[in-house]
C-alpha positions as CSV (number, residue, x, y, z in Angstrom):
1,I,5.5,5.5,-3.8
2,S,5.8,4.8,-7.6
3,Y,2.9,3.0,-9.3
4,G,3.9,2.2,-13.0
5,K,5.3,-1.0,-14.4
6,E,5.3,-2.5,-11.2
7,R,1.6,-1.9,-10.4
8,P,-0.1,-0.8,-13.4
9,V,-3.7,0.5,-13.1
10,A,-4.9,-1.6,-16.2
11,V,-2.7,-4.5,-17.7
12,C,-3.6,-4.8,-21.5
13,D,-2.5,-3.4,-24.7
14,D,-5.4,-1.2,-25.4
15,I,-4.3,2.5,-25.9
16,S,-7.3,3.5,-23.5
17,C,-5.5,1.4,-20.5
18,W,-2.2,2.8,-21.6
19,S,-3.6,6.2,-21.1
20,Q,-5.2,5.5,-18.0
21,N,-1.9,4.2,-16.6
22,R,0.1,7.3,-17.8
23,R,-2.6,9.6,-16.2
24,A,-2.2,7.8,-12.8
25,V,1.7,8.0,-13.0
26,T,1.5,11.6,-13.9
27,V,-0.8,12.6,-10.9
28,L,1.2,10.4,-8.3
29,N,4.5,12.0,-9.4
30,G,3.0,15.4,-9.3
31,A,1.5,15.0,-6.0
32,G,4.6,13.5,-4.6
33,S,7.0,16.4,-5.7
């Protein structure tokens, strides 16, 4: 299951939201591997 551009954690241009999305994707990818 991939949660990235399809289902972002937070939809906004704020750097904090972008960082939150990156963190979520990294955790999910690490757990999936």
